C-alpha positions, 0 to 999 in steps of 0.5 A: 477465452480471455485470461483473467489471471491477475498479471504479476511482475517481479523486482528484485535484484536476486534473480535466483529469489525472483525466479523461486517466487514466480514458480511458487505462485505459478505452482500454488495459484496459477489460476489466479496469477500470471507471472509475466516478467522480472527485472533485477534493475528498479530503473526497469520496473516502470517500463516492465509494469506498462509493457505487461500491464501488470496488475501487481508488482512485487518490489524488493526495497533492497534495490541498488542503486535506485532503491526499492522506496523510489522504485515504488514511487515511480511505479505508482506515479505512473501506474496507480492502479497497479498494486505494489507489494514491497518485500524486505529481507531486514526488520527496518520498519522505518524503510517499511514505513517509507515504502507505505508513503510511497504508495505501497499497497502491502508490505511483508518481509522475505523471512515470511513463509512463502507459503503465505504470499498468495492470500496478501496478493488476493487481498491487495487485488481486493483493494485490501492493504497488507501489513505485517502485525509488528509494523501497524503496531509501530506505527500505532506506537508512533501515533503517541502524541495526544489527539486531544484538541485536534477536533476542535481545530477541524471543520465538520468536513475535515472530521467526516473525511477524517473518519472515512479515511480512518475506516479505510475507504479508497479514494473513490469511495470517499470522493462519492459521498463528498461529491468532489473528483477523485482528484479533488479528494486526493488533495483534501486527503493530503490536506488533512493529513497535513493538518493532523500532523500524520505521514500517512493513512496508518497513522491518521486511523491510529489518531481517529482512534484515539480521538474516538472517531471510530466508537460509533457505527460504521458509515453507511 
């Protein structure tokens, strides 16, 4: 029978931490996850993901000399379907935001109880982004520029795209109703974020809430 477990790789410069994390996942959620390998070097992450066909890469943000953010960027560029969970041992929310902009699908602190790691990983493979509440609060607070006037400067198609983006739709889900390819949808999203002055989807969602775009019923 084919193994349907989600394949996980770990990129962390502390080999002991990676080993403990692997043991935790195998003991607590061995039916759901298979830890296929690990590396202490960010430069080896892309090859590791490719070699094992990883569904999930857990990446420590403190990875000398390449850095966790650049590691995430390279992994997502090479394997966009691989979900990336960024881990950090610091409270640097700017670093966390940079990881999200690089393509991370989730962010957790290393100080979090490792027992709660299973649920976020399952959420990520289901397409849900996972963020620490304080990070989301910080990003929402950072989006303190007025949203007034933004709607007036956008066309109807931009507003439709903005609403879908703010409601958490994936790129493929956005492309279908707009009758465009995923590649075109990605370009449209990038253009919209530039128009909004938003660094990422989270900030765009915050601005959408301030503009009242999320007050109506969900999109059908």
